[in-house]
Structure formats: structure tokens, C-alpha cells
All heavy atoms as a GROMACS GRO file, in nm:
protein
  626
    1MET      N    1   9.125  -0.524  18.564
    1MET     CA    2   9.124  -0.388  18.522
    1MET      C    3   9.055  -0.307  18.637
    1MET      O    4   8.944  -0.336  18.669
    1MET     CB    5   9.052  -0.371  18.392
    1MET     CG    6   9.030  -0.230  18.350
    1MET     SD    7   8.981  -0.209  18.173
    1MET     CE    8   8.838  -0.306  18.158
    2ASN      N    9   9.124  -0.205  18.690
    2ASN     CA   10   9.062  -0.125  18.793
    2ASN      C   11   9.032   0.013  18.742
    2ASN      O   12   9.067   0.051  18.633
    2ASN     CB   13   9.150  -0.125  18.920
    2ASN     CG   14   9.283  -0.057  18.897
    2ASN    OD1   15   9.295   0.034  18.823
    2ASN    ND2   16   9.385  -0.108  18.961
    3LYS      N   17   8.961   0.089  18.825
    3LYS     CA   18   8.915   0.226  18.786
    3LYS      C   19   9.036   0.311  18.757
    3LYS      O   20   9.035   0.392  18.664
    3LYS     CB   21   8.830   0.281  18.896
    3LYS     CG   22   8.757   0.405  18.856
    3LYS     CD   23   8.658   0.447  18.968
    3LYS     CE   24   8.587   0.575  18.925
    3LYS     NZ   25   8.485   0.616  19.024
    4TYR      N   26   9.142   0.301  18.837
    4TYR     CA   27   9.264   0.380  18.816
    4TYR      C   28   9.320   0.362  18.676
    4TYR      O   29   9.348   0.457  18.605
    4TYR     CB   30   9.366   0.348  18.924
    4TYR     CG   31   9.505   0.406  18.899
    4TYR    CD1   32   9.529   0.536  18.945
    4TYR    CD2   33   9.604   0.340  18.830
    4TYR    CE1   34   9.656   0.594  18.923
    4TYR    CE2   35   9.730   0.396  18.807
    4TYR     CZ   36   9.755   0.523  18.855
    4TYR     OH   37   9.876   0.579  18.837
    5SER      N   38   9.331   0.237  18.635
    5SER     CA   39   9.386   0.202  18.506
    5SER      C   40   9.301   0.253  18.389
    5SER      O   41   9.353   0.303  18.289
    5SER     CB   42   9.406   0.051  18.492
    5SER     OG   43   9.505   0.006  18.586
    6ARG      N   44   9.171   0.244  18.406
    6ARG     CA   45   9.081   0.293  18.304
    6ARG      C   46   9.089   0.442  18.285
    6ARG      O   47   9.096   0.495  18.170
    6ARG     CB   48   8.937   0.253  18.337
    6ARG     CG   49   8.910   0.103  18.313
    6ARG     CD   50   8.759   0.070  18.317
    6ARG     NE   51   8.684   0.137  18.423
    6ARG     CZ   52   8.665   0.087  18.545
    6ARG    NH1   53   8.713  -0.033  18.575
    6ARG    NH2   54   8.592   0.153  18.634
    7ILE      N   55   9.089   0.519  18.398
    7ILE     CA   56   9.098   0.662  18.392
    7ILE      C   57   9.231   0.709  18.332
    7ILE      O   58   9.236   0.792  18.242
    7ILE     CB   59   9.074   0.724  18.526
    7ILE    CG1   60   8.933   0.701  18.571
    7ILE    CG2   61   9.103   0.875  18.525
    7ILE    CD1   62   8.904   0.737  18.720
    8LEU      N   63   9.338   0.644  18.380
    8LEU     CA   64   9.471   0.675  18.328
    8LEU      C   65   9.476   0.650  18.179
    8LEU      O   66   9.532   0.731  18.101
    8LEU     CB   67   9.578   0.592  18.405
    8LEU     CG   68   9.725   0.617  18.361
    8LEU    CD1   69   9.765   0.759  18.388
    8LEU    CD2   70   9.813   0.521  18.434
    9GLY      N   71   9.426   0.536  18.138
    9GLY     CA   72   9.427   0.500  17.995
    9GLY      C   73   9.351   0.597  17.909
    9GLY      O   74   9.395   0.638  17.798
   10ARG      N   75   9.235   0.646  17.957
   10ARG     CA   76   9.159   0.744  17.881
   10ARG      C   77   9.237   0.876  17.866
   10ARG      O   78   9.234   0.938  17.762
   10ARG     CB   79   9.026   0.770  17.949
   10ARG     CG   80   8.921   0.661  17.920
   10ARG     CD   81   8.780   0.704  17.954
   10ARG     NE   82   8.765   0.749  18.092
   10ARG     CZ   83   8.716   0.673  18.193
   10ARG    NH1   84   8.674   0.551  18.167
   10ARG    NH2   85   8.705   0.719  18.314
   11ARG      N   86   9.302   0.911  17.975
   11ARG     CA   87   9.385   1.037  17.969
   11ARG      C   88   9.498   1.023  17.872
   11ARG      O   89   9.529   1.119  17.798
   11ARG     CB   90   9.435   1.073  18.108
   11ARG     CG   91   9.319   1.116  18.200
   11ARG     CD   92   9.369   1.145  18.338
   11ARG     NE   93   9.262   1.189  18.423
   11ARG     CZ   94   9.274   1.212  18.555
   11ARG    NH1   95   9.390   1.206  18.613
   11ARG    NH2   96   9.168   1.249  18.623
   12ILE      N   97   9.562   0.915  17.875
   12ILE     CA   98   9.677   0.889  17.780
   12ILE      C   99   9.627   0.898  17.636
   12ILE      O  100   9.687   0.963  17.551
   12ILE     CB  101   9.747   0.755  17.811
   12ILE    CG1  102   9.819   0.763  17.943
   12ILE    CG2  103   9.840   0.716  17.698
   12ILE    CD1  104   9.872   0.626  17.996
   13LYS      N  105   9.521   0.826  17.608
   13LYS     CA  106   9.463   0.821  17.474
   13LYS      C  107   9.425   0.959  17.426
   13LYS      O  108   9.449   0.999  17.315
   13LYS     CB  109   9.345   0.723  17.463
   13LYS     CG  110   9.291   0.711  17.323
   13LYS     CD  111   9.181   0.609  17.316
   13LYS     CE  112   9.126   0.598  17.174
   13LYS     NZ  113   9.028   0.493  17.164
   14SER      N  114   9.352   1.032  17.515
   14SER     CA  115   9.311   1.168  17.480
   14SER      C  116   9.427   1.258  17.443
   14SER      O  117   9.421   1.331  17.341
   14SER     CB  118   9.235   1.227  17.597
   14SER     OG  119   9.201   1.358  17.574
   15GLN      N  120   9.534   1.248  17.523
   15GLN     CA  121   9.650   1.334  17.498
   15GLN      C  122   9.720   1.292  17.368
   15GLN      O  123   9.765   1.377  17.290
   15GLN     CB  124   9.746   1.333  17.613
   15GLN     CG  125   9.859   1.431  17.603
   15GLN     CD  126   9.814   1.574  17.605
   15GLN    OE1  127   9.704   1.609  17.654
   15GLN    NE2  128   9.894   1.663  17.543
   16ARG      N  129   9.728   1.162  17.339
   16ARG     CA  130   9.784   1.116  17.213
   16ARG      C  131   9.707   1.171  17.095
   16ARG      O  132   9.764   1.216  16.997
   16ARG     CB  133   9.790   0.965  17.212
   16ARG     CG  134   9.841   0.906  17.078
   16ARG     CD  135   9.842   0.757  17.073
   16ARG     NE  136   9.711   0.697  17.087
   16ARG     CZ  137   9.617   0.689  16.997
   16ARG    NH1  138   9.635   0.743  16.876
   16ARG    NH2  139   9.502   0.628  17.017
   17GLU      N  140   9.574   1.162  17.102
   17GLU     CA  141   9.491   1.209  16.991
   17GLU      C  142   9.504   1.357  16.973
   17GLU      O  143   9.505   1.411  16.864
   17GLU     CB  144   9.348   1.168  17.018
   17GLU     CG  145   9.329   1.017  17.000
   17GLU     CD  146   9.185   0.967  17.043
   17GLU    OE1  147   9.117   1.044  17.121
   17GLU    OE2  148   9.149   0.862  17.004
   18LYS      N  149   9.519   1.434  17.081
   18LYS     CA  150   9.541   1.580  17.071
   18LYS      C  151   9.669   1.610  16.996
   18LYS      O  152   9.680   1.710  16.929
   18LYS     CB  153   9.545   1.642  17.208
   18LYS     CG  154   9.409   1.657  17.276
   18LYS     CD  155   9.428   1.720  17.415
   18LYS     CE  156   9.291   1.715  17.490
   18LYS     NZ  157   9.309   1.762  17.627
   19GLN      N  158   9.768   1.529  17.015
   19GLN     CA  159   9.894   1.549  16.947
   19GLN      C  160   9.897   1.489  16.806
   19GLN      O  161   9.998   1.491  16.738
   19GLN     CB  162  10.011   1.482  17.030
   19GLN     CG  163  10.031   1.545  17.164
   19GLN     CD  164  10.075   1.694  17.153
   19GLN    OE1  165  10.145   1.733  17.068
   19GLN    NE2  166  10.021   1.773  17.242
   20LEU      N  167   9.782   1.430  16.765
   20LEU     CA  168   9.771   1.370  16.631
   20LEU      C  169   9.872   1.258  16.604
   20LEU      O  170   9.926   1.249  16.490
   20LEU     CB  171   9.775   1.475  16.522
   20LEU     CG  172   9.675   1.592  16.537
   20LEU    CD1  173   9.700   1.696  16.429
   20LEU    CD2  174   9.532   1.536  16.533
   21LEU      N  175   9.902   1.182  16.706
   21LEU     CA  176   9.996   1.067  16.695
   21LEU      C  177   9.922   0.938  16.690
   21LEU      O  178   9.816   0.922  16.756
   21LEU     CB  179  10.095   1.069  16.812
   21LEU     CG  180  10.185   1.186  16.819
   21LEU    CD1  181  10.260   1.187  16.956
   21LEU    CD2  182  10.287   1.193  16.707
   22SER      N  183   9.970   0.842  16.616
   22SER     CA  184   9.911   0.708  16.620
   22SER      C  185   9.970   0.633  16.738
   22SER      O  186  10.076   0.657  16.792
   22SER     CB  187   9.947   0.634  16.490
   22SER     OG  188  10.085   0.602  16.486
   23ALA      N  189   9.894   0.528  16.777
   23ALA     CA  190   9.939   0.441  16.886
   23ALA      C  191  10.069   0.374  16.844
   23ALA      O  192  10.160   0.356  16.929
   23ALA     CB  193   9.831   0.339  16.915
   24GLU      N  194  10.086   0.337  16.718
   24GLU     CA  195  10.204   0.277  16.670
   24GLU      C  196  10.323   0.365  16.684
   24GLU      O  197  10.434   0.322  16.723
   24GLU     CB  198  10.189   0.234  16.522
   24GLU     CG  199  10.086   0.119  16.500
   24GLU     CD  200   9.942   0.169  16.498
   24GLU    OE1  201   9.913   0.291  16.502
   24GLU    OE2  202   9.850   0.083  16.501
   25THR      N  203  10.307   0.494  16.654
   25THR     CA  204  10.415   0.590  16.664
   25THR      C  205  10.461   0.607  16.810
   25THR      O  206  10.581   0.603  16.840
   25THR     CB  207  10.375   0.730  16.608
   25THR    OG1  208  10.342   0.716  16.468
   25THR    CG2  209  10.484   0.833  16.629
   26VAL      N  210  10.367   0.617  16.900
   26VAL     CA  211  10.399   0.633  17.041
   26VAL      C  212  10.463   0.509  17.094
   26VAL      O  213  10.568   0.517  17.164
   26VAL     CB  214  10.272   0.670  17.124
   26VAL    CG1  215  10.303   0.678  17.269
   26VAL    CG2  216  10.212   0.801  17.076
   27ALA      N  217  10.411   0.393  17.060
   27ALA     CA  218  10.471   0.265  17.106
   27ALA      C  219  10.614   0.254  17.058
   27ALA      O  220  10.702   0.213  17.136
   27ALA     CB  221  10.391   0.151  17.061
   28THR      N  222  10.638   0.290  16.933
   28THR     CA  223  10.776   0.285  16.877
   28THR      C  224  10.869   0.375  16.956
   28THR      O  225  10.981   0.336  16.990
   28THR     CB  226  10.778   0.321  16.732
   28THR    OG1  227  10.689   0.226  16.660
   28THR    CG2  228  10.920   0.318  16.675
   29LYS      N  229  10.825   0.497  16.986
   29LYS     CA  230  10.907   0.592  17.060
   29LYS      C  231  10.933   0.546  17.201
   29LYS      O  232  11.039   0.578  17.256
   29LYS     CB  233  10.844   0.732  17.059
   29LYS     CG  234  10.842   0.797  16.925
   29LYS     CD  235  10.786   0.932  16.931
   29LYS     CE  236  10.786   0.999  16.787
   29LYS     NZ  237  10.782   1.142  16.794
   30LEU      N  238  10.841   0.470  17.255
   30LEU     CA  239  10.859   0.417  17.393
   30LEU      C  240  10.932   0.288  17.396
   30LEU      O  241  10.969   0.237  17.501
   30LEU     CB  242  10.722   0.396  17.458
   30LEU     CG  243  10.642   0.519  17.496
   30LEU    CD1  244  10.499   0.483  17.530
   30LEU    CD2  245  10.711   0.584  17.621
   31ASP      N  246  10.955   0.229  17.277
   31ASP     CA  247  11.020   0.099  17.263
   31ASP      C  248  10.944  -0.007  17.339
   31ASP      O  249  10.997  -0.089  17.412
   31ASP     CB  250  11.169   0.108  17.314
   31ASP     CG  251  11.249  -0.012  17.272
   31ASP    OD1  252  11.219  -0.063  17.161
   31ASP    OD2  253  11.342  -0.053  17.344
   32VAL      N  254  10.812  -0.007  17.311
   32VAL     CA  255  10.723  -0.112  17.366
   32VAL      C  256  10.636  -0.168  17.250
   32VAL      O  257  10.625  -0.106  17.145
   32VAL     CB  258  10.630  -0.065  17.476
   32VAL    CG1  259  10.712  -0.013  17.597
   32VAL    CG2  260  10.534   0.044  17.426
   33GLN      N  261  10.583  -0.284  17.269
   33GLN     CA  262  10.497  -0.343  17.169
   33GLN      C  263  10.366  -0.260  17.161
   33GLN      O  264  10.318  -0.206  17.260
   33GLN     CB  265  10.455  -0.485  17.211
   33GLN     CG  266  10.573  -0.584  17.215
   33GLN     CD  267  10.628  -0.614  17.079
   33GLN    OE1  268  10.551  -0.630  16.984
   33GLN    NE2  269  10.758  -0.624  17.065
   34VAL      N  270  10.313  -0.248  17.037
   34VAL     CA  271  10.193  -0.174  17.016
   34VAL      C  272  10.078  -0.231  17.104
   34VAL      O  273  10.000  -0.161  17.167
   34VAL     CB  274  10.153  -0.170  16.868
   34VAL    CG1  275  10.017  -0.104  16.850
   34VAL    CG2  276  10.255  -0.103  16.785
   35SER      N  277  10.074  -0.363  17.115
   35SER     CA  278   9.967  -0.428  17.192
   35SER      C  279   9.983  -0.386  17.341
   35SER      O  280   9.879  -0.368  17.411
   35SER     CB  281   9.974  -0.580  17.179
   35SER     OG  282  10.097  -0.631  17.218
   36ASP      N  283  10.101  -0.376  17.390
   36ASP     CA  284  10.120  -0.335  17.529
   36ASP      C  285  10.074  -0.187  17.549
   36ASP      O  286  10.005  -0.159  17.644
   36ASP     CB  287  10.268  -0.344  17.571
   36ASP     CG  288  10.316  -0.487  17.582
   36ASP    OD1  289  10.233  -0.577  17.604
   36ASP    OD2  290  10.440  -0.510  17.570
   37TYR      N  291  10.109  -0.103  17.454
   37TYR     CA  292  10.066   0.034  17.462
   37TYR      C  293   9.912   0.046  17.459
   37TYR      O  294   9.854   0.115  17.536
   37TYR     CB  295  10.127   0.119  17.350
   37TYR     CG  296  10.078   0.262  17.354
   37TYR    CD1  297  10.126   0.348  17.447
   37TYR    CD2  298   9.978   0.302  17.269
   37TYR    CE1  299  10.074   0.477  17.456
   37TYR    CE2  300   9.926   0.429  17.279
   37TYR     CZ  301   9.979   0.516  17.367
   37TYR     OH  302   9.923   0.642  17.378
   38LEU      N  303   9.853  -0.028  17.366
   38LEU     CA  304   9.708  -0.029  17.359
   38LEU      C  305   9.640  -0.077  17.486
   38LEU      O  306   9.530  -0.041  17.521
   38LEU     CB  307   9.660  -0.102  17.234
   38LEU     CG  308   9.694  -0.034  17.100
   38LEU    CD1  309   9.659  -0.127  16.985
   38LEU    CD2  310   9.622   0.098  17.086
   39ASN      N  311   9.705  -0.174  17.553
   39ASN     CA  312   9.655  -0.218  17.680
   39ASN      C  313   9.654  -0.109  17.786
   39ASN      O  314   9.565  -0.101  17.868
   39ASN     CB  315   9.735  -0.342  17.731
   39ASN     CG  316   9.697  -0.468  17.662
   39ASN    OD1  317   9.587  -0.481  17.610
   39ASN    ND2  318   9.785  -0.565  17.662
   40TRP      N  319   9.757  -0.016  17.776
   40TRP     CA  320   9.756   0.096  17.869
   40TRP      C  321   9.640   0.187  17.840
   40TRP      O  322   9.569   0.230  17.930
   40TRP     CB  323   9.885   0.181  17.850
   40TRP     CG  324  10.010   0.110  17.880
   40TRP    CD1  325  10.031  -0.010  17.939
   40TRP    CD2  326  10.143   0.157  17.848
   40TRP    NE1  327  10.160  -0.040  17.944
   40TRP    CE2  328  10.235   0.064  17.892
   40TRP    CE3  329  10.187   0.274  17.788
   40TRP    CZ2  330  10.369   0.079  17.874
   40TRP    CZ3  331  10.325   0.291  17.772
   40TRP    CH2  332  10.417   0.193  17.817
   41GLU      N  333   9.613   0.217  17.714
   41GLU     CA  334   9.501   0.304  17.675
   41GLU      C  335   9.369   0.246  17.712
   41GLU      O  336   9.273   0.318  17.744
   41GLU     CB  337   9.509   0.334  17.525
   41GLU     CG  338   9.616   0.435  17.485
   41GLU     CD  339   9.597   0.490  17.347
   41GLU    OE1  340   9.501   0.445  17.275
   41GLU    OE2  341   9.674   0.576  17.308
   42SER      N  342   9.354   0.116  17.705
   42SER     CA  343   9.225   0.050  17.731
   42SER      C  344   9.210   0.027  17.884
   42SER      O  345   9.102  -0.015  17.925
   42SER     CB  346   9.214  -0.079  17.656
   42SER     OG  347   9.309  -0.173  17.705
   43GLY      N  348   9.317   0.046  17.961
   43GLY     CA  349   9.304   0.023  18.105
   43GLY      C  350   9.328  -0.120  18.148
   43GLY      O  351   9.313  -0.159  18.263
   44LYS      N  352   9.370  -0.210  18.049
   44LYS     CA  353   9.396  -0.347  18.084
   44LYS      C  354   9.527  -0.359  18.153
   44LYS      O  355   9.552  -0.462  18.224
   44LYS     CB  356   9.398  -0.433  17.955
   44LYS     CG  357   9.260  -0.442  17.892
   44LYS     CD  358   9.266  -0.522  17.765
   44LYS     CE  359   9.132  -0.531  17.697
   44LYS     NZ  360   9.136  -0.592  17.569
   45ALA      N  361   9.615  -0.261  18.138
   45ALA     CA  362   9.745  -0.258  18.205
   45ALA      C  363   9.783  -0.113  18.229
   45ALA      O  364   9.717  -0.028  18.172
   45ALA     CB  365   9.851  -0.331  18.120
   46LYS      N  366   9.883  -0.085  18.306
   46LYS     CA  367   9.927   0.047  18.321
   46LYS      C  368  10.080   0.054  18.308
   46LYS      O  369  10.149  -0.043  18.342
   46LYS     CB  370   9.882   0.107  18.457
   46LYS     CG  371   9.934   0.038  18.572
   46LYS     CD  372   9.876   0.100  18.696
   46LYS     CE  373   9.917   0.014  18.814
   46LYS     NZ  374   9.960   0.075  18.929
   47PRO      N  375  10.131   0.166  18.257
   47PRO     CA  376  10.277   0.178  18.238
   47PRO      C  377  10.346   0.192  18.368
   47PRO      O  378  10.287   0.238  18.473
   47PRO     CB  379  10.286   0.307  18.157
   47PRO     CG  380  10.168   0.384  18.189
   47PRO     CD  381  10.059   0.284  18.216
   48GLN      N  382  10.473   0.148  18.372
   48GLN     CA  383  10.558   0.173  18.487
   48GLN      C  384  10.583   0.324  18.494
   48GLN      O  385  10.570   0.393  18.397
   48GLN     CB  386  10.690   0.096  18.472
   48GLN     CG  387  10.675  -0.053  18.467
   48GLN     CD  388  10.806  -0.120  18.439
   48GLN    OE1  389  10.904  -0.062  18.409
   48GLN    NE2  390  10.803  -0.255  18.457
   49GLU      N  391  10.625   0.371  18.612
   49GLU     CA  392  10.649   0.510  18.633
   49GLU      C  393  10.744   0.566  18.532
   49GLU      O  394  10.723   0.677  18.478
   49GLU     CB  395  10.697   0.536  18.780
   49GLU     CG  396  10.704   0.680  18.815
   49GLU     CD  397  10.565   0.749  18.833
   49GLU    OE1  398  10.461   0.674  18.849
   49GLU    OE2  399  10.560   0.873  18.821
   50ARG      N  400  10.854   0.498  18.504
   50ARG     CA  401  10.954   0.550  18.408
   50ARG      C  402  10.899   0.561  18.270
   50ARG      O  403  10.926   0.650  18.193
   50ARG     CB  404  11.082   0.468  18.414
   50ARG     CG  405  11.066   0.328  18.372
   50ARG     CD  406  11.198   0.247  18.376
   50ARG     NE  407  11.178   0.104  18.359
   50ARG     CZ  408  11.153   0.046  18.246
   50ARG    NH1  409  11.145   0.116  18.132
   50ARG    NH2  410  11.134  -0.083  18.241
   51GLN      N  411  10.806   0.469  18.232
   51GLN     CA  412  10.746   0.472  18.104
   51GLN      C  413  10.646   0.588  18.097
   51GLN      O  414  10.629   0.655  17.993
   51GLN     CB  415  10.671   0.342  18.074
   51GLN     CG  416  10.764   0.225  18.056
   51GLN     CD  417  10.691   0.094  18.054
   51GLN    OE1  418  10.600   0.072  18.135
   51GLN    NE2  419  10.730   0.006  17.969
   52LEU      N  420  10.578   0.615  18.209
   52LEU     CA  421  10.482   0.725  18.216
   52LEU      C  422  10.557   0.862  18.202
   52LEU      O  423  10.510   0.951  18.135
   52LEU     CB  424  10.402   0.723  18.346
   52LEU     CG  425  10.279   0.810  18.358
   52LEU    CD1  426  10.182   0.776  18.245
   52LEU    CD2  427  10.213   0.787  18.491
   53ILE      N  428  10.676   0.870  18.255
   53ILE     CA  429  10.756   0.993  18.247
   53ILE      C  430  10.797   1.012  18.100
   53ILE      O  431  10.784   1.126  18.044
   53ILE     CB  432  10.877   0.985  18.341
   53ILE    CG1  433  10.832   0.993  18.484
   53ILE    CG2  434  10.979   1.099  18.309
   53ILE    CD1  435  10.936   0.958  18.585
   54LYS      N  436  10.844   0.906  18.038
   54LYS     CA  437  10.885   0.918  17.897
   54LYS      C  438  10.766   0.951  17.809
   54LYS      O  439  10.774   1.033  17.720
   54LYS     CB  440  10.950   0.786  17.851
   54LYS     CG  441  11.014   0.794  17.716
   54LYS     CD  442  11.096   0.672  17.686
   54LYS     CE  443  11.160   0.678  17.550
   54LYS     NZ  444  11.234   0.555  17.516
   55LEU      N  445  10.649   0.884  17.840
   55LEU     CA  446  10.529   0.914  17.769
   55LEU      C  447  10.489   1.063  17.779
   55LEU      O  448  10.443   1.121  17.678
   55LEU     CB  449  10.419   0.821  17.822
   55LEU     CG  450  10.281   0.828  17.752
   55LEU    CD1  451  10.295   0.790  17.605
   55LEU    CD2  452  10.184   0.736  17.827
   56SER      N  453  10.504   1.119  17.891
   56SER     CA  454  10.470   1.263  17.912
   56SER      C  455  10.552   1.351  17.821
   56SER      O  456  10.499   1.448  17.767
   56SER     CB  457  10.480   1.303  18.058
   56SER     OG  458  10.617   1.308  18.101
   57PHE      N  459  10.677   1.316  17.799
   57PHE     CA  460  10.763   1.395  17.704
   57PHE      C  461  10.716   1.378  17.559
   57PHE      O  462  10.703   1.473  17.487
   57PHE     CB  463  10.909   1.355  17.717
   57PHE     CG  464  10.976   1.412  17.838
   57PHE    CD1  465  11.003   1.322  17.947
   57PHE    CD2  466  11.012   1.543  17.847
   57PHE    CE1  467  11.067   1.370  18.060
   57PHE    CE2  468  11.076   1.590  17.957
   57PHE     CZ  469  11.103   1.507  18.065
   58ILE      N  470  10.684   1.254  17.527
   58ILE     CA  471  10.638   1.225  17.385
   58ILE      C  472  10.509   1.299  17.358
   58ILE      O  473  10.488   1.353  17.248
   58ILE     CB  474  10.628   1.072  17.367
   58ILE    CG1  475  10.762   1.005  17.373
   58ILE    CG2  476  10.554   1.043  17.234
   58ILE    CD1  477  10.758   0.857  17.387
   59LEU      N  478  10.422   1.299  17.457
   59LEU     CA  479  10.288   1.359  17.437
   59LEU      C  480  10.282   1.505  17.477
   59LEU      O  481  10.174   1.563  17.479
   59LEU     CB  482  10.181   1.278  17.514
   59LEU     CG  483  10.168   1.131  17.470
   59LEU    CD1  484  10.060   1.061  17.556
   59LEU    CD2  485  10.136   1.120  17.326
   60ARG      N  486  10.398   1.560  17.502
   60ARG     CA  487  10.408   1.704  17.538
   60ARG      C  488  10.313   1.741  17.651
   60ARG      O  489  10.229   1.832  17.638
   60ARG     CB  490  10.383   1.791  17.418
   60ARG     CG  491  10.488   1.771  17.309
   60ARG     CD  492  10.462   1.857  17.190
   60ARG     NE  493  10.564   1.827  17.091
   60ARG     CZ  494  10.574   1.883  16.975
   60ARG    NH1  495  10.486   1.976  16.945
   60ARG    NH2  496  10.671   1.848  16.893
   61SER      N  497  10.326   1.665  17.754
   61SER     CA  498  10.237   1.677  17.870
   61SER      C  499  10.322   1.670  17.993
   61SER      O  500  10.446   1.682  17.990
   61SER     CB  501  10.136   1.562  17.864
   61SER     OG  502  10.045   1.578  17.969
   62HIS      N  503  10.259   1.659  18.111
   62HIS     CA  504  10.325   1.642  18.234
   62HIS      C  505  10.262   1.520  18.301
   62HIS      O  506  10.143   1.498  18.294
   62HIS     CB  507  10.313   1.765  18.320
   62HIS     CG  508  10.403   1.771  18.438
   62HIS    ND1  509  10.375   1.705  18.555
   62HIS    CD2  510  10.526   1.823  18.454
   62HIS    CE1  511  10.473   1.723  18.639
   62HIS    NE2  512  10.565   1.791  18.579
   63VAL      N  513  10.344   1.444  18.374
   63VAL     CA  514  10.296   1.327  18.441
   63VAL      C  515  10.170   1.359  18.525
   63VAL      O  516  10.078   1.284  18.534
   63VAL     CB  517  10.409   1.263  18.528
   63VAL    CG1  518  10.356   1.147  18.610
   63VAL    CG2  519  10.522   1.216  18.440
   64SER      N  520  10.176   1.475  18.594
   64SER     CA  521  10.067   1.515  18.685
   64SER      C  522   9.935   1.526  18.606
   64SER      O  523   9.828   1.502  18.662
   64SER     CB  524  10.099   1.638  18.756
   64SER     OG  525  10.106   1.750  18.669
   65GLN      N  526   9.941   1.555  18.478
   65GLN     CA  527   9.820   1.566  18.397
   65GLN      C  528   9.749   1.434  18.384
   65GLN      O  529   9.627   1.427  18.385
   65GLN     CB  530   9.853   1.620  18.256
   65GLN     CG  531   9.725   1.638  18.175
   65GLN     CD  532   9.759   1.701  18.038
   65GLN    OE1  533   9.869   1.745  18.012
   65GLN    NE2  534   9.665   1.698  17.948
   66PHE      N  535   9.825   1.330  18.383
   66PHE     CA  536   9.772   1.192  18.378
   66PHE      C  537   9.719   1.146  18.514
   66PHE      O  538   9.621   1.077  18.521
   66PHE     CB  539   9.875   1.092  18.327
   66PHE     CG  540   9.925   1.124  18.189
   66PHE    CD1  541  10.060   1.136  18.161
   66PHE    CD2  542   9.835   1.141  18.082
   66PHE    CE1  543  10.106   1.163  18.035
   66PHE    CE2  544   9.880   1.167  17.953
   66PHE     CZ  545  10.016   1.177  17.930
   67LYS      N  546   9.787   1.187  18.620
   67LYS     CA  547   9.764   1.135  18.753
   67LYS      C  548   9.677   1.224  18.841
   67LYS      O  549   9.628   1.176  18.942
   67LYS     CB  550   9.895   1.109  18.824
   67LYS     CG  551   9.980   1.005  18.756
   67LYS     CD  552  10.115   0.995  18.818
   67LYS     CE  553  10.120   0.871  18.906
   67LYS     NZ  554  10.254   0.855  18.964
   68THR      N  555   9.659   1.349  18.805
   68THR     CA  556   9.586   1.444  18.889
   68THR      C  557   9.447   1.387  18.928
   68THR      O  558   9.375   1.345  18.839
   68THR     CB  559   9.568   1.579  18.816
   68THR    OG1  560   9.698   1.634  18.799
   68THR    CG2  561   9.485   1.678  18.903
   69GLY      N  562   9.418   1.392  19.052
   69GLY     CA  563   9.285   1.350  19.097
   69GLY      C  564   9.278   1.200  19.130
   69GLY      O  565   9.198   1.161  19.210
   70LEU      N  566   9.366   1.123  19.072
   70LEU     CA  567   9.357   0.980  19.099
   70LEU      C  568   9.401   0.947  19.238
   70LEU      O  569   9.341   0.864  19.307
   70LEU     CB  570   9.446   0.902  18.997
   70LEU     CG  571   9.399   0.917  18.849
   70LEU    CD1  572   9.497   0.842  18.761
   70LEU    CD2  573   9.260   0.870  18.833
   71VAL      N  574   9.504   1.014  19.288
   71VAL     CA  575   9.549   0.989  19.425
   71VAL      C  576   9.448   1.046  19.525
   71VAL      O  577   9.414   0.987  19.618
   71VAL     CB  578   9.693   1.050  19.447
   71VAL    CG1  579   9.734   1.038  19.591
   71VAL    CG2  580   9.791   0.986  19.355
   72LEU      N  581   9.400   1.169  19.493
   72LEU     CA  582   9.301   1.232  19.582
   72LEU      C  583   9.177   1.152  19.596
   72LEU      O  584   9.112   1.152  19.700
   72LEU     CB  585   9.269   1.374  19.528
   72LEU     CG  586   9.386   1.471  19.525
   72LEU    CD1  587   9.340   1.606  19.466
   72LEU    CD2  588   9.442   1.497  19.666
   73ASP      N  589   9.136   1.086  19.490
   73ASP     CA  590   9.016   1.004  19.494
   73ASP      C  591   9.044   0.862  19.556
   73ASP      O  592   8.951   0.783  19.555
   73ASP     CB  593   8.959   0.986  19.354
   73ASP     CG  594   8.902   1.115  19.296
   73ASP    OD1  595   8.875   1.207  19.378
   73ASP    OD2  596   8.887   1.123  19.176
   74GLY      N  597   9.164   0.841  19.596
   74GLY     CA  598   9.196   0.711  19.651
   74GLY      C  599   9.203   0.600  19.546
   74GLY      O  600   9.186   0.485  19.578
   75LEU      N  601   9.229   0.642  19.422
   75LEU     CA  602   9.226   0.540  19.313
   75LEU      C  603   9.362   0.490  19.272
   75LEU      O  604   9.371   0.402  19.193
   75LEU     CB  605   9.159   0.604  19.190
   75LEU     CG  606   9.012   0.646  19.206
   75LEU    CD1  607   8.962   0.714  19.079
   75LEU    CD2  608   8.924   0.530  19.242
   76GLN      N  609   9.465   0.545  19.331
   76GLN     CA  610   9.598   0.505  19.285
   76GLN      C  611   9.620   0.357  19.322
   76GLN      O  612   9.616   0.324  19.433
   76GLN     CB  613   9.708   0.590  19.344
   76GLN     CG  614   9.842   0.551  19.295
   76GLN     CD  615   9.940   0.667  19.284
   76GLN    OE1  616   9.927   0.759  19.354
   76GLN    NE2  617  10.031   0.655  19.190
   77GLN      N  618   9.649   0.284  19.223
   77GLN     CA  619   9.684   0.144  19.228
   77GLN      C  620   9.595   0.072  19.327
   77GLN      O  621   9.606  -0.024  19.375
   77GLN     CB  622   9.832   0.131  19.256
   77GLN     CG  623   9.910   0.210  19.155
   77GLN     CD  624  10.056   0.209  19.180
   77GLN    OE1  625  10.114   0.115  19.236
   77GLN    NE2  626  10.127   0.312  19.141
   0.00000   0.00000   0.00000
């Protein structure tokens, strides 16, 4: 687990909670296992770019909201 994954996971979880969605609901909409989705939120894993794009639609956000500052800080992957 690296710093990039942890920060990304916190941002995903925060946005999901703002939308009042359960992890199970989001995982179902993404067609992924709940355990895989929870690994993204905890920073144990990170979604692929296409999953992140779909996630941004589900969470009514923009991909850049999740990634802003991560590249600038040299934290991307």
C-alpha cells in the first residue's frame, strides 16, 4: 500500500459518503466485488483508469477530483 493509494481511497470513500451511497451499491454499479471496492477505499488496491472514470459518474464527481495534487506531489503510482 503506497501513499497514492491511501489518499485516492480516502477521496473515493469521502465522495461516496457525501452521496449517501453504500459500498455495496457502488460496487454493484461498477460490477466489481464489494471486497475489491473496499480495498480501493482502504488503499490496499487502486482502480484501473476505466473504473475510476465510471466511479466518477456514479459518485457525481470528476476524475480530477480524485487525482488532483497526487501527480503534482509526485505520488502517482
